[in-house]
C-alpha positions as CSV (number, residue, x, y, z in Angstrom):
1,M,99.1,114.3,172.2
2,D,102.5,114.2,170.7
3,V,103.0,112.2,167.5
4,I,106.3,110.4,167.2
5,S,107.5,109.9,163.6
6,D,108.7,106.4,162.5
7,A,112.3,107.7,162.4
8,E,112.1,108.6,166.1
9,R,110.6,105.4,167.5
10,D,112.9,102.9,169.1
11,Y,112.9,99.3,168.1
12,F,114.3,96.7,170.4
13,R,115.6,93.1,170.3
14,R,116.5,90.6,172.9
15,D,119.2,88.1,172.3
16,Q,122.2,86.5,173.9
17,R,124.7,88.6,175.8
18,N,127.6,87.8,173.3
19,G,125.7,89.5,170.5
20,I,122.8,89.4,168.1
21,S,122.3,86.2,166.2
22,P,122.7,86.9,162.5
23,P,119.9,86.0,160.1
24,D,120.1,82.9,157.9
25,L,119.7,84.3,154.4
26,S,119.3,80.7,153.0
27,K,115.9,80.4,154.7
28,D,113.3,82.1,152.6
29,C,109.9,82.8,154.2
30,T,107.1,85.3,154.4
31,F,106.6,87.8,157.2
32,A,103.7,85.7,158.5
33,E,105.8,82.4,158.4
34,H,108.6,84.2,160.3
35,I,106.3,85.5,163.0
36,V,104.4,82.3,163.5
37,N,106.8,79.5,162.8
38,A,110.3,80.9,163.4
39,R,110.2,81.6,167.1
40,G,113.7,80.9,168.3
41,K,114.8,79.9,164.8
42,R,116.8,82.0,162.4
43,T,115.3,83.1,159.0
44,R,116.3,85.8,156.6
45,F,114.5,88.3,158.9
46,T,115.6,89.6,162.3
47,S,112.7,90.5,164.6
48,V,112.5,93.7,166.5
49,S,109.8,95.1,168.7
50,L,108.5,98.5,169.7
51,D,107.8,97.2,173.2
52,L,110.7,95.6,175.1
53,S,108.4,94.0,177.6
54,K,106.7,92.0,174.9
55,I,109.9,90.2,174.0
56,K,111.4,89.4,177.4
57,D,111.5,85.7,176.7
58,F,113.8,85.9,173.6
59,G,117.1,86.3,175.3
60,D,119.0,87.6,178.3
61,T,120.2,91.0,176.9
62,D,118.3,94.0,175.5
63,Y,119.5,95.7,172.3
64,R,118.2,99.0,170.8
65,L,118.2,99.3,167.0
66,E,120.7,101.8,165.7
67,R,118.8,103.3,162.8
68,K,121.8,105.3,161.3
69,K,124.0,102.2,161.3
70,L,121.2,100.1,159.8
71,Q,120.8,102.6,157.0
72,S,124.5,103.1,156.4
73,E,124.9,99.3,156.0
74,N,121.9,99.2,153.6
75,H,119.7,97.0,155.7
76,A,115.9,97.4,155.5
77,L,113.5,98.0,158.3
78,I,109.9,97.1,157.9
79,E,108.0,99.6,160.1
80,H,105.3,98.1,162.4
81,E,102.4,99.7,160.5
82,V,103.7,98.5,157.2
83,L,104.0,94.9,158.6
84,I,100.5,95.1,160.0
85,G,99.2,96.3,156.6
86,E,100.9,93.5,154.8
87,L,99.4,90.9,157.1
88,R,95.9,92.5,156.7
89,G,96.3,92.4,152.9
90,I,97.1,88.7,153.1
91,I,94.1,88.1,155.2
92,R,91.9,89.8,152.6
93,Q,93.4,88.4,149.4
94,R,95.2,85.1,149.7
95,E,94.3,81.4,149.9
96,K,93.0,79.9,153.1
97,A,96.2,78.5,154.6
98,D,98.0,81.9,154.0
99,R,95.1,83.8,155.5
100,L,95.0,81.6,158.7
101,R,98.8,82.0,159.1
102,A,98.5,85.8,158.7
103,V,95.7,86.0,161.3
104,R,98.0,84.2,163.8
105,A,100.9,86.5,162.9
106,L,98.7,89.6,163.2
107,R,97.8,88.5,166.8
108,Y,101.5,88.1,167.7
109,A,102.4,91.4,166.0
110,T,99.7,93.5,167.7
């Protein structure tokens, strides 16, 4: 079985045909809040997916993340495994409301 490094995996986004909706940097939230509460709303995060078929309802046009451009413009990408690890950490260590939100977010993310 071939192992694909993080740098070789493609991430995708669906959005409107006229371009990607920019993030709203004024809306501060956690990863879990973004995943659970921000469906269709803008936050400081822009969601991407490893599986284009999972995000078919989020717009009419497919986009592929351009990693080199992302890096050259000093944007951050939270890799899928890192995000999953963050959510699992919240489930183990935070207060009940945060844990419940992280459990829902983990379901969506996996």
